[in-house]
C-alpha positions in Angstrom: 0.0 0.0 0.0 2.9 2.4 0.8 4.5 2.2 -2.6 1.1 2.6 -4.4 0.4 5.8 -2.4 4.0 7.1 -3.1 3.7 6.5 -6.9 0.4 8.4 -7.1 2.3 11.5 -5.7 4.6 11.6 -8.7 2.1 13.6 -10.7 3.7 17.0 -11.3 1.5 19.8 -9.9 1.0 23.1 -11.7 3.9 25.4 -10.9 1.8 28.5 -10.6 -2.0 28.4 -10.5 -3.5 28.6 -13.9 -5.9 31.4 -12.8 -3.0 33.5 -11.5 -1.0 33.0 -14.6 -3.9 34.0 -16.7 -4.4 37.2 -14.7 -0.8 38.1 -15.0 -0.7 37.6 -18.7 -3.9 39.6 -19.2 -2.5 42.5 -17.2 0.8 42.3 -19.1 -1.0 42.4 -22.5 -3.0 45.4 -21.3 0.2 47.3 -20.4 1.9 46.4 -23.6 -1.1 47.6 -25.6 -1.1 50.8 -23.6 2.6 51.3 -24.5 1.9 50.9 -28.2 -1.0 53.4 -28.0 1.1 56.0 -26.2 4.0 55.5 -28.7 1.6 56.2 -31.6 0.5 59.5 -30.0 4.1 60.4 -29.3 5.0 59.7 -32.9 2.2 62.1 -34.0 3.7 64.9 -31.9 7.1 64.2 -33.3 5.8 64.4 -36.8 4.2 67.8 -36.0 7.5 69.0 -34.4 9.4 68.1 -37.6 7.1 70.3 -39.6 7.2 73.1 -37.1 11.0 73.1 -37.1 10.9 73.9 -40.9 8.8 77.0 -40.4 10.1 80.5 -39.8 11.6 81.0 -36.3 9.1 83.2 -34.5 8.1 83.4 -30.9 4.7 81.9 -31.6 6.3 79.0 -33.5 8.9 78.5 -30.8 6.2 78.4 -28.1 4.2 75.9 -30.1 7.3 73.7 -30.5 8.1 73.9 -26.8 4.4 73.1 -26.0 4.4 70.1 -28.3 7.8 68.9 -26.9 6.3 69.1 -23.4 3.3 67.1 -24.5 5.5 64.5 -26.2 7.7 64.3 -23.1 4.6 63.8 -20.9 3.7 60.8 -23.2 7.3 59.5 -23.0 7.0 59.7 -19.2 3.8 57.7 -19.4 5.4 55.1 -21.7 8.3 54.8 -19.2 5.9 54.4 -16.2 3.8 51.8 -18.1 7.0 49.9 -19.1 8.0 49.8 -15.5 4.6 48.4 -14.5 4.9 45.8 -17.2 8.4 44.8 -16.1 7.2 44.6 -12.5 4.5 42.2 -13.7 7.0 40.0 -15.5 9.3 40.0 -12.4 6.4 39.0 -10.2 5.5 36.1 -12.5 9.1 34.9 -12.5 9.4 35.2 -8.8 6.2 33.1 -8.3 7.5 30.5 -10.8 10.9 30.3 -9.2 9.3 29.9 -5.8 7.0 27.1 -7.1 9.9 25.3 -8.9 11.9 25.5 -5.7 9.1 23.9 -3.7 8.6 21.2 -6.4 12.3 20.3 -6.4 12.1 19.8 -2.6 9.0 17.7 -3.0 10.7 15.6 -5.7 13.8 15.1 -3.4 11.5 13.9 -0.6 9.8 11.4 -3.0 13.2 10.2 -4.2 14.4 9.7 -0.7 11.4 7.6 0.2 11.6 5.5 -3.0 15.4 4.9 -2.6 14.9 3.8 1.0 12.1 1.4 -0.1 14.3 0.0 -2.9 17.2 -0.5 -0.5 15.0 -2.6 1.8 13.7 -4.7 -1.1 17.1 -5.2 -2.7 18.5 -6.5 0.6 16.1 -9.5 0.4 17.0 -12.4 -1.8 14.8 -13.8 -4.5 14.3 -17.0 -2.4 13.1 -14.8 0.6 10.7 -13.0 -1.5 9.4 -16.2 -3.2 8.7 -18.0 0.1 7.0 -15.0 1.7 4.4 -14.8 -1.0 1.3 -17.0 -1.1 1.3 -17.5 -4.8 3.6 -17.2 -7.9 1.4 -14.3 -9.0 2.1 -12.3 -5.9 5.8 -13.1 -6.3 5.8 -11.9 -9.9 3.8 -8.8 -9.0 6.3 -7.7 -6.3 9.2 -8.1 -8.7 7.4 -6.1 -11.3 6.7 -3.4 -8.7 10.4 -3.2 -7.8 11.2 -2.7 -11.5 8.5 0.0 -11.8 9.9 1.9 -8.8 13.4 1.7 -10.3 12.1 3.2 -13.6 10.3 5.9 -11.7 13.4 6.8 -9.6 15.3 7.2 -12.9 12.6 9.4 -14.4 12.3 11.4 -11.2 16.1 12.1 -11.1 15.9 13.3 -14.8 12.9 15.5 -13.9 14.7 17.1 -11.0 17.7 17.9 -13.2 15.4 19.4 -15.9 13.6 21.4 -13.2 16.9 22.7 -11.8 18.0 23.8 -15.3 14.7 25.7 -15.8 15.1 27.2 -12.3 18.5 28.5 -13.2 17.2 29.9 -16.5 14.4 31.6 -14.6 16.9 33.2 -12.2 19.0 34.5 -15.1 15.9 35.9 -16.8 14.8 37.5 -13.5 18.2 39.2 -13.1 17.9 40.6 -16.7 14.4 41.9 -15.9 15.7 43.6 -12.8 18.5 45.2 -14.7 16.0 46.4 -17.3 13.8 47.8 -14.6 16.8 49.8 -13.3 17.4 51.2 -16.8 13.7 52.0 -17.2 13.7 53.9 -13.8 16.8 55.8 -14.9 15.0 56.7 -18.2 12.0 57.8 -16.3 14.1 60.1 -14.2 15.8 61.6 -17.3 12.4 62.2 -19.0 11.1 64.0 -15.9 14.2 66.2 -15.7 13.8 66.9 -19.5 10.2 67.9 -18.8 11.2 70.3 -16.1 13.9 71.9 -18.3 11.4 72.4 -21.2 8.9 73.9 -18.9 11.5 76.3 -17.4 12.7 77.2 -20.9 9.1 78.0 -22.0 8.4 80.1 -18.9 11.7 82.0 -19.2 11.1 82.7 -22.9 7.7 84.1 -22.2 9.0 86.2 -19.3 11.9 87.6 -21.3 9.9 88.4 -24.4 6.7 89.4 -22.6 5.0 87.6 -25.4 6.4 90.1 -27.9 7.6 88.9 -31.3 9.8 92.1 -31.5 11.5 91.3 -28.2 12.0 87.7 -29.4 13.6 88.9 -32.6 16.0 91.1 -30.5 16.9 88.1 -28.3 17.6 85.9 -31.4 19.8 88.6 -32.9 21.7 89.0 -29.5 22.1 85.2 -29.3 23.4 85.0 -32.9 25.8 87.8 -32.4 27.1 86.4 -29.1 27.6 83.0 -30.7 29.6 84.4 -33.6 31.7 86.6 -31.3 32.4 83.6 -29.0 33.4 81.4 -31.9 35.7 84.1 -33.3 37.2 84.8 -30.0 37.9 81.1 -29.3 39.5 80.5 -32.7 41.7 83.6 -32.6 42.6 83.2 -28.9 43.7 79.6 -29.4 46.2 80.6 -32.1 47.5 83.4 -29.9 47.9 81.3 -26.8 49.7 78.5 -28.6 52.1 80.9 -30.2 52.7 82.6 -26.8 53.4 79.3 -25.2 55.8 78.3 -28.0 57.8 81.5 -27.5 57.9 80.7 -23.8 59.4 77.3 -24.6 56.2 75.4 -23.8 55.2 73.4 -26.9 51.7 72.0 -27.5 52.8 69.9 -30.4 52.8 66.7 -28.4 50.5 63.7 -28.8 46.8 64.4 -28.5 45.6 63.3 -25.0 43.0 60.8 -24.2 39.9 62.4 -22.7 37.7 61.6 -19.8 34.1 62.6 -19.2 34.1 66.0 -17.6 30.8 65.2 -15.8 29.2 61.7 -15.2 27.5 60.6 -18.4 25.1 58.1 -16.7 22.2 60.5 -17.3 22.8 60.6 -21.0 23.0 63.3 -23.7 20.2 65.9 -24.4 21.7 67.3 -27.6 24.2 65.9 -30.1 26.9 67.5 -32.3 25.1 69.3 -35.2 21.9 67.8 -33.9 19.1 68.2 -36.5 16.6 68.7 -33.6 18.5 71.5 -32.0 15.8 74.3 -31.7 18.0 77.1 -32.8 19.8 75.4 -35.7 18.5 78.1 -38.0 20.7 80.6 -36.2 23.8 78.4 -35.7 24.8 74.7 -35.6 25.1 73.0 -32.3 28.9 72.9 -32.0 29.2 70.3 -29.2 27.3 67.8 -27.1 25.0 68.6 -24.2 25.6 66.2 -21.2 22.7 66.1 -18.7 24.0 67.3 -15.4 22.3 68.7 -12.3 22.8 72.4 -11.7 26.0 72.9 -9.7 27.7 69.6 -10.8 31.5 69.6 -10.6 33.1 69.9 -14.0 36.5 68.2 -14.4 39.1 68.9 -17.0 38.8 66.3 -19.7 42.6 66.3 -20.1 45.5 68.2 -18.7 46.1 71.6 -20.3 46.4 75.3 -20.2 43.4 77.5 -19.3 43.3 80.0 -22.2 40.0 81.7 -21.4 37.4 81.9 -18.7 34.2 83.9 -19.0 31.6 84.2 -16.3 28.7 85.3 -18.5 27.0 87.2 -15.7 23.3 87.0 -15.2 22.3 86.8 -18.9 25.5 85.9 -20.8 27.2 82.7 -21.7 29.8 81.4 -19.2 32.5 79.1 -20.4 36.0 77.7 -19.8 38.5 77.0 -22.6 41.5 74.7 -22.2 44.3 74.1 -24.7 45.9 70.7 -25.0 48.6 69.0 -27.0 48.0 67.8 -30.6 46.0 70.8 -31.7 43.1 70.0 -29.4 41.1 72.4 -27.3 38.1 71.7 -25.1 35.3 74.2 -24.2 33.0 73.8 -21.3 29.8 75.9 -21.6 26.9 77.1 -19.5 29.1 77.1 -16.4 27.5 78.7 -13.3 30.7 79.2 -11.4 34.4 79.1 -12.5 36.9 77.4 -10.2 40.2 78.0 -12.0 42.1 81.1 -13.1 42.9 82.1 -16.7 46.5 81.5 -17.8 47.0 78.6 -15.4 47.7 74.9 -15.9 45.2 72.2 -14.9 45.5 68.5 -14.5 43.1 65.9 -16.0 40.3 65.4 -13.6 40.8 68.7 -11.7 37.6 70.6 -10.9 37.5 73.7 -13.2 33.9 74.9 -12.8 30.3 74.1 -11.8 27.6 73.3 -14.3 24.6 75.5 -15.0 22.1 75.8 -17.8 18.8 76.6 -16.0 17.4 79.6 -17.9 17.9 82.9 -16.1 20.8 81.6 -14.0 24.4 82.9 -14.2 26.3 81.6 -17.3 23.3 79.9 -18.9 23.0 82.4 -21.8 19.8 83.5 -23.4 18.6 80.2 -24.9 19.8 77.4 -22.7 17.6 74.3 -22.9 17.9 73.3 -19.2 20.6 72.2 -16.8 23.5 70.5 -18.6 27.1 70.9 -19.6 27.9 72.0 -23.2 31.1 70.3 -24.2 33.1 71.2 -27.3 36.2 69.7 -28.8 38.1 71.8 -31.3 41.0 70.9 -33.6 42.9 74.0 -34.7 39.9 76.0 -33.7 37.3 74.0 -35.7 34.6 72.2 -33.7 34.6 68.4 -34.0 32.2 65.8 -32.6 33.4 65.0 -29.0 31.9 61.6 -28.8 34.6 59.7 -30.7 37.2 61.1 -28.4 35.4 60.1 -25.1 35.7 56.7 -23.5 
């Protein structure tokens, strides 16, 4: 009777209740469909933004672009939140499955132990002992057949345990991947929220500065264009002058071009690329560097050792920057700085703090058309801006 009861327990139970699995899958499908719907709406805003960027640069047009970007970013935030919810559902399902598999493995091990102990007792008896303790040949044959059946079931159960262990390890690896994805999604959500805040601040600042006047906006644009041209010309000419002065002082800058480090942590990503087609003021001038997201007041470190050729505070409304000259014809420019920590005409080492980041509209060093808190980084070869990304680790 014992062995019959034991054999009936070898039926594999459901790892997770079918009802719960169904509910999880239904909830997950709903989240994924929600994500697709939101992405379609965001794509519609992006298409409208592309059209608006081709129109004449006016205050009305710029406010519309900012409003649409804010709406699109809100949708992106909703996509990120829904993705997080979907990933949490997947994680919950995997955790339940892992727990059930673990319990099933323990159950199988208990069954194996009982079967092995029963077999050990039976195998210690000789065929003669078994034959003479049975009332008939049929009973004798039945017990031998039962022993063989148990041996087969032990073999199958061992294989099942190994298979279940493999699946359990696969589930654990998948769970770790889901958790990493969740961390990335949370970081993305944080970036989207910061981007939204920056866009709202830019819109508010623009309306305040222009007082909703197209004429005032035109003046601001002209001031920005003129300041950009003046800064570019100053940087180009100054670099040549400083390199020549250093050469005359016996300090050559003709050595090998240095390897760069990130001047601020890059874990929050980039908000604008080099010559970015989506740069809102591209009609005035190209975006001559990359914008690295950074909280207001983040320490900016020298990307390489060099000579501080120029520092400009920018004041309340102007553009603040630091320019460093390096070997190999390379110069780096750090823009939208809110506070400068080094002196002009001094040497700095790679990694040394040279300034604090800024960029919030209306704050010192941000300039008239900053797009929010970030560091604007330029790399120039012989005065000409080049994409910094290939030079960074």
